VOTOR-142735 format. One record per residue: residue number from 0; residue in three letters; x, y, z of N, C-alpha, C in turn. Coordinates in Angstrom, 2 decimals. Example, Ala and Ser with C-alpha at 12.3 -4.5 7.8 and 13.67 -1.06 7.14 Angstrom:
BEGIN
PT     n   res      n_px      n_py      n_pz     ca_px     ca_py     ca_pz      c_px      c_py      c_pz
PT     0   Ala     13.19     -5.69      7.80     12.30     -4.50      7.80     13.20     -3.30      7.80
PT     1   Ser     12.85     -2.25      7.08     13.67     -1.06      7.14     12.90      0.03      7.87
This chain:
BEGIN
PT     n   res      n_px      n_py      n_pz     ca_px     ca_py     ca_pz      c_px      c_py      c_pz
PT     0   Met     95.34     92.57    130.55     97.12     92.56    129.50     98.33     92.98    129.91
PT     1   Gly     98.48     93.35    131.25     99.64     93.44    131.82    100.43     94.64    131.40
PT     2   Leu    101.24     95.52    132.12    101.89     96.50    132.36    102.56     95.72    130.23
PT     3   Tyr    103.55     95.17    130.71    104.24     95.10    129.26    102.88     95.53    128.08
PT     4   Gly    102.07     94.47    127.55    101.12     95.18    126.77    100.60     96.64    126.99
PT     5   Arg    100.24     96.81    127.93     99.85     98.38    128.05    100.81     99.21    127.60
PT     6   Cys    102.21     99.10    127.74    103.28     99.99    127.12    103.07    100.19    125.65
PT     7   Leu    103.10     98.67    125.40    103.29     98.30    123.77    102.36     98.92    122.97
PT     8   Ser    101.03     99.20    123.65     99.77     99.82    123.15     99.94    101.12    122.63
PT     9   Lys    100.52    101.69    123.28    100.67    103.06    123.59    101.39    103.76    122.27
PT    10   Leu    102.25    102.69    121.53    102.81    102.95    120.76    102.20    102.58    119.32
PT    11   Arg    100.91    102.19    119.64    100.12    101.97    118.32     99.77    103.15    117.55
PT    12   Ile    100.11    103.21    116.04     99.45    104.23    115.59     98.01    103.78    115.32
PT    13   Arg     97.27    104.99    115.28     96.25    104.82    114.80     95.51    105.54    113.50
PT    14   Arg     96.43    106.69    113.11     95.65    107.19    111.88     96.44    106.37    110.78
PT    15   Gln     95.25    106.33    109.96     95.41    105.17    108.98     96.55    105.38    107.86
PT    16   Ile     96.34    106.89    107.30     97.22    107.21    106.63     98.97    106.54    106.72
PT    17   Ile     98.96    107.05    108.06    100.68    106.67    108.36    101.08    104.63    108.88
PT    18   Arg     99.70    104.36    108.79    100.06    102.78    109.20     99.94    102.27    107.28
PT    19   Glu     99.73    102.88    106.87     99.38    102.61    104.72    101.03    102.98    104.48
PT    20   Phe    101.30    103.97    104.84    102.86    104.42    104.48    103.74    103.61    105.16
PT    21   Leu    103.86    103.05    106.47    104.58    102.21    107.13    104.89    100.56    106.16
PT    22   Ala    103.05    100.35    106.01    103.10     99.22    105.13    103.66     98.95    104.16
PT    23   Glu    103.46    100.30    102.90    104.09     99.95    101.82    105.70    100.27    101.81
PT    24   Leu    106.01    101.21    103.06    107.61    101.28    103.02    108.46     99.64    103.37
PT    25   Leu    107.30     99.15    104.01    108.18     97.60    104.66    107.48     96.46    103.04
PT    26   Gly    106.64     96.29    102.96    106.83     96.01    101.48    107.66     95.60    100.45
PT    27   Thr    107.67     97.32    100.33    108.42     97.41     99.08    110.02     97.08     99.64
PT    28   Tyr    110.26     97.31    100.90    111.91     97.08    101.23    111.91     95.34    101.25
PT    29   Val    111.11     94.55    101.37    111.24     93.14    101.53    111.11     92.69    100.44
PT    30   Leu    110.76     93.14     98.89    110.24     92.86     97.71    112.18     92.81     97.53
PT    31   Ile    112.58     94.49     97.57    114.37     94.77     97.16    115.27     93.75     97.77
PT    32   Cys    115.12     93.95     99.25    116.10     92.38     99.54    115.72     91.70     98.90
PT    33   Phe    114.83     90.66     98.68    115.11     89.35     98.27    115.66     89.48     96.61
PT    34   Gly    115.16     90.63     95.87    114.96     90.50     94.39    116.51     90.85     94.19
PT    35   Thr    117.15     92.40     94.86    118.76     92.65     94.93    119.68     91.81     95.29
PT    36   Gly    119.22     91.39     96.59    120.55     90.27     97.28    120.15     88.91     95.56
PT    37   Ala    119.33     88.70     94.98    119.54     87.76     94.37    120.18     87.54     92.84
PT    38   Ser    120.26     88.97     92.74    120.82     89.65     91.66    122.20     89.56     92.00
PT    39   Ala    122.65     90.51     93.31    123.77     90.05     94.33    124.64     88.63     93.80
PT    40   Gln    123.65     87.99     94.40    124.67     86.40     94.23    124.74     85.47     93.27
PT    41   Ala    123.64     86.29     92.12    124.16     85.33     90.62    125.44     85.58     90.58
PT    42   Val    125.69     86.73     90.15    127.00     87.26     89.58    128.28     87.29     90.84
PT    43   Leu    128.03     87.17     92.27    129.23     87.19     92.53    129.18     85.34     93.22
PT    44   Ser    128.31     84.81     92.53    128.92     83.24     93.32    129.43     82.67     91.95
PT    45   Thr    129.23     83.32     90.42    129.87     83.34     89.38    131.18     82.90     89.87
PT    46   Lys    131.54     84.09     90.30    133.25     84.42     90.01    133.95     83.67     91.17
PT    47   Leu    132.89     83.87     92.57    133.70     83.78     93.76    133.84     82.08     94.15
PT    48   Leu    133.02     81.49     93.73    132.45     80.36     94.03    132.53     79.13     93.33
PT    49   Asp    132.43     79.89     91.92    132.05     78.95     90.71    131.03     78.13     90.94
PT    50   Gln    129.88     79.18     90.85    128.38     78.48     91.17    127.53     79.10     90.74
PT    51   Pro    127.17     79.20     89.07    126.73     80.39     88.72    124.77     79.88     88.59
PT    52   Trp    124.30     80.82     89.09    122.66     81.02     89.22    122.54     81.16     87.41
PT    53   Ser    121.26     80.44     87.19    120.62     80.80     86.39    119.31     82.23     86.35
PT    54   Gln    119.46     82.66     85.01    118.75     83.66     84.75    117.35     83.26     85.65
PT    55   Gly    117.27     82.07     84.99    115.45     81.97     85.90    115.30     81.61     87.31
PT    56   Phe    116.36     81.78     88.28    116.00     81.08     89.40    116.22     83.15     89.85
PT    57   Val    116.77     83.94     89.20    116.45     85.37     89.42    115.30     85.92     89.30
PT    58   Ser    114.81     85.37     88.60    113.61     85.76     88.16    112.44     85.46     89.06
PT    59   Leu    112.57     83.77     89.22    111.72     83.53     90.13    112.15     84.20     91.96
PT    60   Thr    112.99     84.43     92.43    113.17     85.05     93.23    112.53     86.44     93.50
PT    61   Trp    113.19     87.39     92.03    112.12     88.32     92.19    110.47     88.52     92.84
PT    62   Gly    109.96     87.14     91.68    108.40     87.29     91.96    108.51     86.90     93.09
PT    63   Met    109.00     86.33     93.77    108.51     86.01     95.39    108.91     87.03     96.35
PT    64   Gly    110.23     87.91     95.71    109.94     88.82     96.66    108.61     90.11     96.46
PT    65   Val    107.88     89.65     95.56    106.82     90.75     95.13    105.51     90.13     96.10
PT    66   Ala    105.57     88.80     95.77    104.95     88.24     96.65    104.86     88.02     98.70
PT    67   Met    106.39     88.09     98.56    106.09     88.47    100.16    106.17     89.90    100.79
PT    68   Gly    106.48     90.36     99.13    105.90     92.18     99.91    104.45     92.44     99.99
PT    69   Val    103.90     91.35     99.02    102.64     91.65     99.09    101.74     91.18    100.54
PT    70   Tyr    102.14     89.91    100.76    101.86     89.31    102.31    101.63     90.18    103.56
PT    71   Val    103.01     91.25    102.81    103.62     91.99    104.57    102.40     92.48    104.64
PT    72   Ser    102.37     93.36    103.05    101.55     94.92    103.20     99.95     94.83    102.89
PT    73   Ala     99.35     93.76    102.16     98.21     94.01    101.43     97.25     94.13    102.65
PT    74   Gly     97.05     93.84    103.80     96.38     93.96    104.64     95.72     95.38    105.44
PT    75   Val     97.25     96.06    105.50     96.79     97.78    105.57     97.01     98.62    104.27
PT    76   Ser     97.64     98.34    103.59     97.77     99.26    102.33     97.33     99.01    101.02
PT    77   Gly     96.91     97.39    101.26     96.75     97.28     99.78     97.81     96.29     98.90
PT    78   Gly     98.96     96.38     99.31     99.94     96.01     99.39    100.34     95.99     97.63
PT    79   His    100.24     97.53     97.36    100.63     97.19     95.97    102.07     98.18     95.83
PT    80   Ile    103.02     97.84     96.70    104.75     98.52     96.66    105.19     98.35     95.08
PT    81   Asn    104.26     99.56     93.95    105.10     99.46     92.69    104.24    101.18     92.60
PT    82   Pro    104.98    102.21     92.69    104.44    103.17     92.14    103.72    103.36     90.81
PT    83   Ala    104.07    102.76     89.90    103.07    102.18     88.90    101.58    101.95     89.28
PT    84   Val    101.60    101.33     90.22    100.15    100.23     90.20     99.46    101.00     90.57
PT    85   Ser     99.80    101.94     92.17     99.27    103.49     92.66     98.57    103.72     91.74
PT    86   Leu     99.40    104.57     90.81     98.88    105.28     89.95     97.83    104.76     89.04
PT    87   Ala     98.24    104.19     88.05     97.58    103.81     87.66     95.77    102.87     88.08
PT    88   Leu     95.95    102.47     89.13     94.72    102.60     89.99     94.01    103.66     90.65
PT    89   Ala     94.76    104.60     90.71     94.22    105.72     90.66     93.21    106.79     89.25
PT    90   Ser     94.05    106.07     88.44     93.60    107.02     87.02     92.30    106.01     86.68
PT    91   Val     91.72    105.14     87.57     91.03    104.29     86.51     89.44    104.23     88.27
PT    92   Gly     89.91    105.26     89.10     88.97    105.14     90.26     88.56    104.32     91.30
PT    93   Lys     90.12    103.51     91.21     89.90    102.65     92.34     90.81    102.95     93.47
PT    94   Phe     91.83    103.73     93.37     92.63    104.14     94.55     92.40    105.54     94.70
PT    95   Thr     92.63    106.09     95.67     92.68    107.56     96.35     93.75    108.20     95.61
PT    96   Leu     93.47    109.19     94.88     94.90    110.09     94.14     95.54    111.02     95.09
PT    97   Trp     95.18    111.28     95.85     95.91    112.00     97.31     96.65    111.14     97.58
PT    98   Lys     96.44    110.03     97.92     96.96    109.20     98.93     98.22    108.84     97.58
PT    99   Val     98.54    108.90     96.11     99.35    108.59     94.97    101.42    109.18     95.91
PT   100   Pro    101.26    110.17     95.86    101.80    110.53     96.56    102.60    109.84     98.06
PT   101   Ile    102.01    109.73     98.93    102.30    109.38    100.14    102.90    107.85    100.14
PT   102   Tyr    102.48    107.49     99.22    102.11    105.91     98.81    103.66    105.50     97.73
PT   103   Trp    103.91    106.83     96.55    105.63    106.62     96.24    106.41    106.90     97.03
PT   104   Leu    106.59    108.12     98.00    107.14    108.22     99.28    107.63    107.30     99.85
PT   105   Ala    106.66    105.94    101.05    107.36    105.07    100.95    107.57    104.04    100.15
PT   106   Gln    107.68    104.17     98.94    108.10    103.07     98.06    109.21    102.98     97.47
PT   107   Tyr    109.42    104.07     97.34    111.06    105.44     97.15    111.92    104.10     98.49
PT   108   Leu    111.62    105.05     99.20    112.18    104.88    100.02    112.52    103.40    100.73
PT   109   Gly    111.60    102.48    101.01    111.72    101.61    100.80    112.42    100.69    100.42
PT   110   Ala    112.25    101.17     99.01    113.76    100.43     98.22    114.81    101.24     98.16
PT   111   Phe    115.10    101.99     98.74    116.36    102.90     98.91    117.17    102.12    100.32
PT   112   Leu    116.13    101.44    100.94    116.74    101.17    102.26    117.08     99.58    102.28
PT   113   Gly    115.95     99.13    101.49    116.48     97.72    100.39    117.67     97.28     99.86
PT   114   Ala    118.07     98.30     99.00    119.12     98.20     98.51    120.52     98.15     99.45
PT   115   Ala    120.23     99.13     99.96    121.12     99.68    101.73    121.75     98.36    102.11
PT   116   Thr    120.41     97.36    102.75    120.51     96.08    103.39    121.40     95.14    102.71
PT   117   Val    120.90     95.26    101.17    121.88     94.33    100.35    123.44     94.54    100.82
PT   118   Tyr    123.45     95.87    100.47    125.21     96.44     99.99    125.78     95.80    101.18
PT   119   Gly    125.34     96.03    102.40    125.52     95.98    104.20    126.38     94.41    104.17
PT   120   Val    124.94     93.62    103.42    125.41     91.89    104.07    126.64     91.64    102.87
PT   121   Tyr    126.41     92.16    101.39    127.66     91.80    100.23    128.68     92.67    100.87
PT   122   Tyr    128.72     93.73    101.61    129.70     94.58    101.14    131.16     94.12    101.18
PT   123   Glu    132.04     93.24    101.63    133.30     92.52    101.76    132.86     91.54    100.66
PT   124   Leu    132.25     90.81     99.76    131.98     90.02     98.63    132.50     91.17     97.61
PT   125   Ile    131.63     92.22     97.93    131.52     92.95     96.32    132.96     93.75     96.26
PT   126   Asp    133.57     93.98     97.33    135.23     93.87     97.27    135.76     93.33     96.85
PT   127   Glu    135.86     92.03     97.24    136.26     90.80     96.59    136.11     91.01     95.13
PT   128   Phe    135.25     90.89     94.52    134.84     91.14     93.20    135.45     91.78     92.23
PT   129   Asp    135.49     93.09     92.81    135.68     94.35     91.85    136.65     95.02     92.90
PT   130   Gly    137.51     94.59     93.51    138.87     95.37     94.05    138.70     96.74     94.83
PT   131   Gly    137.76     96.58     95.25    137.38     97.95     95.63    136.86     98.83     94.65
PT   132   Thr    136.72     98.85     93.61    136.64     99.73     92.24    135.00     99.13     91.74
PT   133   Arg    134.75    100.71     92.06    133.01    100.34     92.13    132.70    100.65     90.07
PT   134   Tyr    132.29     99.32     89.45    132.41     99.22     87.68    130.55     99.25     87.63
PT   135   Val    130.40    100.35     86.63    128.94    100.28     86.10    129.16     99.59     84.58
PT   136   Glu    129.76     99.14     84.07    130.30     98.53     82.85    131.70     97.43     82.95
PT   137   Gly    131.26     96.71     81.96    132.51     95.78     82.01    132.35     94.42     82.65
PT   138   Val    133.38     93.76     83.06    133.24     92.50     82.93    132.99     92.26     84.94
PT   139   Asn    133.54     93.17     85.55    133.53     93.61     87.08    132.45     94.73     87.61
PT   140   Ala    131.46     94.75     86.52    130.63     95.79     86.91    129.75     94.91     87.83
PT   141   Thr    129.09     95.75     88.63    128.14     95.20     89.91    126.78     96.42     89.64
PT   142   Ala    127.04     97.41     89.30    125.50     98.36     89.00    124.59     97.26     89.11
PT   143   Gly    124.56     96.61     88.37    123.54     95.76     88.11    122.85     95.05     89.38
PT   144   Phe    123.44     95.21     90.31    123.13     94.24     91.21    121.87     95.08     91.85
PT   145   Trp    121.84     96.46     91.74    120.63     97.40     92.19    119.63     97.82     91.20
PT   146   Ser    120.11     97.77     90.05    119.04     98.72     88.96    119.51     97.93     87.81
PT   147   Thr    118.19     98.49     86.72    118.44     97.54     85.77    119.22     98.13     84.58
PT   148   Tyr    119.88     97.72     83.77    120.73     98.46     82.77    120.21     97.46     81.47
PT   149   Pro    120.29     97.85     79.95    119.47     97.04     78.84    120.60     96.33     78.15
PT   150   Ile    120.79     95.62     77.53    121.48     95.51     76.48    122.05     96.24     75.47
PT   151   Pro    123.47     96.27     75.61    123.73     98.35     75.07    123.55     98.70     73.84
PT   152   Ser    123.05     97.22     72.86    122.68     97.97     71.11    121.05     98.06     70.81
PT   153   Leu    120.62     98.20     72.41    119.30     98.22     72.03    118.83     99.91     72.07
PT   154   Ser    117.91    100.55     71.11    117.70    102.01     71.42    116.86    102.23     72.52
PT   155   Thr    116.67    103.81     72.80    115.87    103.45     73.81    114.71    103.63     73.49
PT   156   Gly    114.21    103.66     72.26    112.67    103.50     71.62    112.55    101.98     72.39
PT   157   Ala    113.49    101.51     71.89    113.24     99.23     72.40    113.20     99.24     73.48
PT   158   Cys    113.83    100.18     74.69    113.70    100.23     75.82    112.21    100.02     76.28
PT   159   Met    112.00    101.33     75.97    111.04    102.10     76.70    109.36    100.96     76.34
PT   160   Ile    109.18    100.62     75.05    108.64     99.92     74.67    108.78     98.27     75.35
PT   161   Asp    109.96     97.77     76.14    109.77     96.84     76.37    109.32     97.16     78.16
PT   162   Gln    109.09     98.28     78.21    108.84     98.39     80.08    107.47     98.87     80.07
PT   163   Ile    107.28     99.00     78.91    105.84     99.74     78.76    104.82     98.25     78.54
PT   164   Val    104.87     97.54     77.63    104.38     95.98     77.27    104.58     95.35     78.59
PT   165   Gly    105.91     95.39     79.35    105.95     94.22     80.70    105.13     94.59     81.62
PT   166   Thr    104.81     96.32     82.25    104.26     96.54     82.81    102.81     96.93     83.07
PT   167   Gly    102.34     97.16     81.51    101.09     96.51     80.99    100.38     95.08     81.56
PT   168   Ile    100.86     94.07     80.65    100.76     93.24     81.23    100.61     92.91     82.44
PT   169   Leu    101.73     93.20     83.66    101.45     93.13     85.07    100.16     93.88     85.73
PT   170   Met     99.87     94.64     85.10     98.89     95.70     85.84     97.37     94.77     85.02
PT   171   Leu     97.26     94.68     84.03     96.12     93.48     83.80     95.98     92.20     84.23
PT   172   Cys     96.80     91.97     84.38     97.29     90.59     85.55     96.86     91.08     86.78
PT   173   Ile     96.98     92.08     87.97     96.86     92.01     88.40     95.00     92.74     88.78
PT   174   Leu     94.54     92.86     88.04     93.20     93.45     88.08     92.53     91.90     87.71
PT   175   Ala     92.75     91.09     86.82     92.43     90.14     86.71     92.69     89.17     88.10
PT   176   Ile     93.18     88.92     88.44     94.33     88.31     89.56     92.51     88.55     90.60
PT   177   Thr     92.36     90.38     91.07     91.61     90.66     92.00     90.21     90.85     91.65
PT   178   Asp     89.88     90.60     90.57     88.56     91.01     90.07     87.52     90.09     90.51
PT   179   Glu     86.45     90.18     91.55     85.95     89.67     91.99     84.54     88.83     91.09
PT   180   Lys     84.09     89.77     89.95     83.43     89.29     89.01     83.71     88.63     87.82
PT   181   Asn     84.69     88.28     87.94     85.80     87.72     87.03     85.86     85.99     87.52
PT   182   Asn     87.52     85.95     87.88     87.86     84.36     88.57     89.00     85.26     89.29
PT   183   Ala     88.44     85.94     90.50     89.35     86.44     91.20     89.94     85.32     91.77
PT   184   Ala     91.31     85.27     92.16     92.00     84.13     93.13     91.90     84.42     94.80
PT   185   Pro     91.42     83.06     95.49     91.07     83.00     97.09     92.09     84.16     97.38
PT   186   Lys     91.54     84.72     98.59     91.93     85.95     99.22     93.59     85.58     99.66
PT   187   Gly     93.71     84.83     99.96     95.30     84.05    100.59     96.15     83.59     99.87
PT   188   Val     95.54     83.76     98.30     96.44     83.55     96.76     96.90     84.85     96.33
PT   189   Val     96.37     85.55     96.87     96.59     86.73     95.26     98.10     86.75     95.50
PT   190   Gly     98.52     87.63     96.59     99.78     87.76     96.41    100.93     87.06     95.48
PT   191   Leu    100.77     85.33     95.99    101.46     84.51     95.17    101.61     84.64     93.99
PT   192   Ala     99.92     84.50     93.51     99.91     84.60     91.58    100.54     86.12     91.42
PT   193   Val    100.66     86.98     92.22    101.25     88.44     91.56    102.51     88.14     91.37
PT   194   Gly    103.43     87.20     92.83    104.45     87.39     91.85    104.89     86.04     91.38
PT   195   Leu    103.67     85.11     91.01    103.93     83.91     89.93    103.78     85.03     88.49
PT   196   Cys    103.04     86.23     88.51    103.34     86.94     87.12    104.54     87.71     86.75
PT   197   Val    104.80     87.73     87.93    106.01     88.65     87.74    107.16     88.23     87.53
PT   198   Tyr    107.06     86.63     87.78    108.24     85.71     87.54    107.69     85.35     86.05
PT   199   Ala    106.60     85.11     85.50    106.74     84.94     84.23    106.89     86.01     83.64
PT   200   Ile    106.67     87.12     83.65    106.78     88.39     83.42    108.88     88.87     82.71
PT   201   Gly    109.44     87.94     83.79    111.18     88.51     83.81    111.18     87.11     82.58
PT   202   Thr    110.79     86.41     82.76    110.81     85.05     81.95    110.89     85.15     80.42
PT   203   Ala    109.67     85.98     80.37    109.05     86.62     79.31    110.04     87.17     78.63
PT   204   Phe    110.31     88.73     79.34    110.82     89.36     78.65    111.62     90.10     79.22
PT   205   Gly    112.82     89.80     80.35    113.85     89.61     80.93    114.91     90.39     80.30
PT   206   Met    115.48     89.56     78.81    116.68     89.89     78.46    116.98     91.02     78.16
PT   207   Ser    115.93     91.64     77.35    116.24     92.95     76.82    116.77     93.87     78.02
PT   208   Cys    115.73     94.23     79.46    116.67     95.49     79.96    116.19     95.06     81.74
PT   209   Gly    116.17     93.79     81.76    116.15     93.33     83.07    114.88     93.52     84.07
PT   210   Phe    113.72     93.41     83.08    112.25     94.16     83.34    112.04     94.77     84.99
PT   211   Ala    112.65     95.92     84.94    112.21     96.52     86.17    110.78     96.84     86.76
PT   212   Ile    109.61     96.88     85.53    108.53     97.08     85.86    108.13     97.96     86.63
PT   213   Asn    108.91     98.45     87.31    108.63     98.96     89.35    109.56    100.13     89.11
PT   214   Pro    108.79    101.37     88.87    110.30    102.38     89.03    110.73    102.70     90.33
PT   215   Ala    110.05    102.51     91.70    110.76    102.00     93.03    112.18    101.30     92.88
PT   216   Arg    111.51    100.07     92.19    112.35     99.31     92.19    113.97     99.62     91.68
PT   217   Asp    113.40    100.26     90.81    114.65    100.53     89.71    115.58    102.15     90.47
PT   218   Leu    114.58    102.90     90.36    114.69    104.19     90.72    115.95    104.58     92.19
PT   219   Gly    115.21    103.80     93.42    115.52    103.44     95.06    116.78    103.18     95.12
PT   220   Pro    117.28    102.30     94.34    118.13    101.75     94.28    119.40    102.20     93.74
PT   221   Arg    119.23    102.86     92.58    119.93    103.38     91.40    120.94    105.02     92.32
PT   222   Ile    119.63    105.39     93.32    119.81    106.45     93.92    120.78    105.85     94.83
PT   223   Phe    120.98    104.60     95.78    121.67    104.47     96.28    123.09    103.76     95.84
PT   224   Ser    122.54    103.34     95.12    123.88    103.32     94.20    125.20    104.16     93.84
PT   225   Ala    124.54    105.36     93.42    125.33    106.21     93.13    125.80    106.93     94.42
PT   226   Ile    124.99    107.23     95.48    125.72    107.59     96.80    126.88    106.53     97.42
PT   227   Ala    126.49    105.63     97.41    127.75    104.33     97.33    128.64    104.22     97.04
PT   228   Gly    129.19    104.94     95.95    130.44    104.68     95.07    130.03    104.35     93.69
PT   229   Trp    129.41    103.77     92.96    129.14    103.95     91.75    128.99    105.10     91.23
PT   230   Gly    128.45    106.24     91.13    128.96    107.65     90.83    127.42    107.62     89.82
PT   231   Thr    127.72    109.26     89.31    126.50    109.37     88.26    126.61    108.91     87.29
PT   232   Asp    127.33    107.71     86.61    127.10    107.21     85.39    126.33    106.07     85.28
PT   233   Val    125.60    105.61     87.10    124.48    104.87     86.77    123.33    105.62     86.57
PT   234   Phe    123.42    107.23     86.32    122.35    107.55     85.20    122.65    107.89     84.17
PT   235   Thr    123.77    108.14     83.57    124.01    108.65     82.49    124.15    107.41     81.36
PT   236   Val    124.35    106.86     81.76    125.68    104.93     81.00    124.06    104.99     79.82
PT   237   Tyr    124.65    104.39     78.85    124.04    103.51     77.94    122.81    104.90     77.53
PT   238   Asn    123.21    105.94     77.22    122.16    106.96     76.56    121.36    107.72     77.75
PT   239   Asn    121.56    107.63     78.65    120.74    108.16     80.04    119.54    107.08     80.02
PT   240   Tyr    119.87    105.91     80.62    118.31    104.44     80.03    117.92    105.53     81.42
PT   241   Ser    118.24    105.48     82.28    117.84    105.62     83.78    116.41    105.81     84.04
PT   242   Trp    115.91    107.15     82.89    114.80    107.69     82.68    113.70    106.76     82.25
PT   243   Val    113.84    105.24     81.52    113.50    104.68     80.65    112.43    103.95     82.07
PT   244   Pro    113.10    103.09     82.89    112.44    102.30     84.03    111.75    103.41     85.02
PT   245   Val    111.84    104.54     85.05    110.96    104.98     85.81    109.50    105.55     84.80
PT   246   Leu    109.29    106.31     83.48    108.75    106.52     82.64    107.84    105.72     82.16
PT   247   Gly    108.48    104.72     81.68    108.45    103.24     80.67    106.52    102.62     81.80
PT   248   Pro    107.13    102.21     82.95    105.90    100.84     83.85    105.35    102.17     84.03
PT   249   His    105.29    103.36     83.87    103.81    104.22     84.55    102.90    104.67     83.53
PT   250   Val    103.25    104.77     82.36    102.40    104.60     80.96    102.61    103.25     81.01
PT   251   Gly    102.68    102.26     80.78    102.32    100.80     80.72    101.23    100.44     81.54
PT   252   Ala    101.73    100.61     83.09    100.22    100.12     83.90     99.08    101.18     83.37
PT   253   Ile     99.31    102.51     83.26     97.98    102.55     83.01     96.74    102.30     81.68
PT   254   Leu     98.26    101.95     80.62     97.44    101.89     79.65     96.77     99.99     79.83
PT   255   Gly     97.75     99.69     80.97     97.02     98.24     81.15     95.73     98.19     81.93
PT   256   Ala     95.68     99.28     83.16     94.20     99.10     83.38     93.08    100.02     83.07
PT   257   Tyr     93.32    100.30     81.88     92.17    101.48     80.80     92.00     99.95     80.07
PT   258   Ile     92.87     98.96     79.31     93.12     98.09     78.29     91.34     96.93     79.53
PT   259   Tyr     92.05     96.44     80.28     91.61     95.51     81.49     90.00     95.91     81.58
PT   260   Tyr     89.54     97.28     81.53     88.76     98.09     82.23     87.90     97.73     81.25
PT   261   Ala     88.21     98.48     79.89     87.61     98.75     78.15     87.01     97.12     77.87
PT   262   Met     88.27     95.83     78.01     87.98     94.71     77.79     87.40     94.26     78.14
PT   263   Val     87.17     94.18     79.52     86.55     92.87     80.14     85.47     93.89     81.15
PT   264   Glu     86.49     94.55     82.66     85.40     94.78     83.49     84.35     95.64     83.22
PT   265   Leu     84.21     96.74     82.01     83.02     97.42     81.24     81.96     96.50     81.39
PT   266   His     82.30     95.46     80.89     81.00     94.72     80.28     80.61     93.64     81.42
PT   267   Glu     80.80     93.78     82.38     80.12     92.87     83.50     79.16     93.21     84.16
PT   268   Asp     78.56     92.15     84.58     77.15     92.70     85.16     76.98     93.01     86.36
PT   269   Pro     76.29     94.55     86.54     76.75     95.71     87.74     75.95     95.06     89.08
PT   270   Asp     76.87     95.36     90.07     75.93     94.93     90.78     74.69     95.14     91.32
PT   271   Glu     73.76     94.97     92.26     71.88     94.75     92.00     72.01     96.08     92.84
PT   272   Asp     72.85     96.24     93.40     72.86     97.75     94.73     73.28     99.61     94.17
PT   273   Asp     73.65     98.77     93.28     74.82     99.73     92.37     73.68    101.42     92.04
PT   274   Asp     72.69    101.83     92.16     71.66    102.39     92.40     71.99    103.76     94.14
PT   275   Asp     72.46    102.91     94.86     72.60    103.81     95.50     74.40    104.28     95.28
PT   276   Asp     74.18    105.91     95.29     75.18    106.31     94.64     76.48    106.04     95.26
PT   277   Asp     76.30    106.79     96.59     77.04    107.13     97.72     78.06    105.78     97.76
PT   278   Glu     77.10    104.34     97.63     77.42    102.46     98.18     78.32    102.82     96.54
PT   279   Gly     77.68    103.21     95.60     78.71    102.58     94.31     79.87    103.70     94.47
PT   280   Glu     79.91    104.80     94.92     81.25    105.36     94.92     81.91    104.55     95.81
PT   281   Asp     81.87    103.97     97.10     82.69    103.38     98.18     83.34    102.10     96.97
PT   282   Lys     82.08    101.47     96.26     83.09    100.09     95.57     83.77    100.47     94.40
PT   283   Ala     83.93    101.53     93.70     84.84    101.76     92.92     85.97    102.48     93.75
PT   284   Gln     85.70    102.86     94.81     87.20    103.11     95.94     87.44    101.91     96.34
PT   285   Tyr     86.88    100.75     97.28     87.64     99.80     97.45     86.91     98.77     96.80
PT   286   Ser     86.73     98.39     95.50     86.52     96.96     95.21     87.51     95.70     94.92
PT   287   Met     89.08     96.54     94.73     90.15     95.47     94.23     89.93     95.00     95.67
PT   288   Ser     89.93     93.62     95.74     90.29     92.82     96.77     92.15     92.82     97.31
PT   289   Thr     91.96     92.61     98.62     94.02     91.98     99.40     94.79     93.46     98.09
PT   290   Val     95.56     92.93     97.03     96.58     94.11     96.37     96.15     95.45     96.33
PT   291   Cys     94.55     95.71     95.85     94.45     97.37     95.86     93.36     97.67     96.55
PT   292   Glu     92.27     96.69     97.48     91.98     97.54     98.22     92.36     97.67     99.33
PT   293   Thr     91.97     99.44     99.99     92.83     99.60    101.28     91.82     99.66    102.63
PT   294   Lys     92.58     98.42    102.94     91.15     98.45    104.18     91.16     99.48    105.23
PT   295   Gln     89.56     99.65    106.19     89.76    101.10    106.87     89.55    100.26    108.45
PT   296   Tyr     90.07    100.71    108.99     90.04    100.00    110.83     89.75    100.90    111.84
C-alpha cells in the first residue's frame, strides 16, 4: 500500500451513518450547484450578455443536477437528496425512520452550501446586475436564483396543490423506476431516469411556482439568501409563500408513495422466500435498489 496509502486509510470513516450523512450532503450540494447556477445564469446572461436561456434549459439542468447528485450519493446513502423522499420512504417501510432527521440535516446543509458556492462564483456579476442592492421582487430581482417564488396572482391553495402534485408524481415515478418486480431501470441508469423525471416535471409544471418539489432545494438556499443580503423578505413575500415548498412536497411525496403501493406494488407477486419473517423485514427495508437502498459495508 505504501506510506501514502496507509496514511489515507486512517482517514477512512467506518461508521455507516456518518458515511451516509456525508454522501447525502455532497449529493444535495451537487444538485444545488447545478440548479441554482443555471437559474442565475439564465437571468444574468439575459441582461449582461443579451443571450437569454430558455426555461427548458434551466429545467434540464435541474434534472441533470438531480441525476449527478444521485450518482454521487446512491451507492452509500441511497441517493435521496430530498427530505420529502426520505420521509415518504420511511412512511411505507422502505427506509429506517430514525435516520430521517440525520438525512434531513445533511440535505439542508448541502443545499445551503451549494447556494453559497454559486453565490461566490456569481457575486460580481450579481452586483453588476442589481447595483449591489438585493431585490426580492421587481425587474432586478435576484432572489429567484436561490429559491422558488410563485406567479403573484396565484393563491396559496393553488401553490400548495402545485407542489403536492409535482412531488407526488416524482415519488411514484421513483418507486416505479426502482421497482424490480415491475420494470425497474438498470442500476446504472436509475440516476439518469430520475433526473429526466425531474426535467419532465419542470417542463410540465414549472410555470406556477418553479417546481421546487424538494424542501431542501428550496429552504436551504432561501436561508442562505436571507443571510447573504436579501433579508427576511424571502420568507414573507407573496403572502408568506416560503412554507409552501417545504410542507407541500412532504405531503405530495407521502401521497405518491402510498398511491404507487396501493395501485401497483400491493398487487405484485410475493417473493418465494417471504415466509421467513426476518428476511421479509430486511427486504422491506432495503428492497429499493440504488436511489432508495442503503448499502451496508
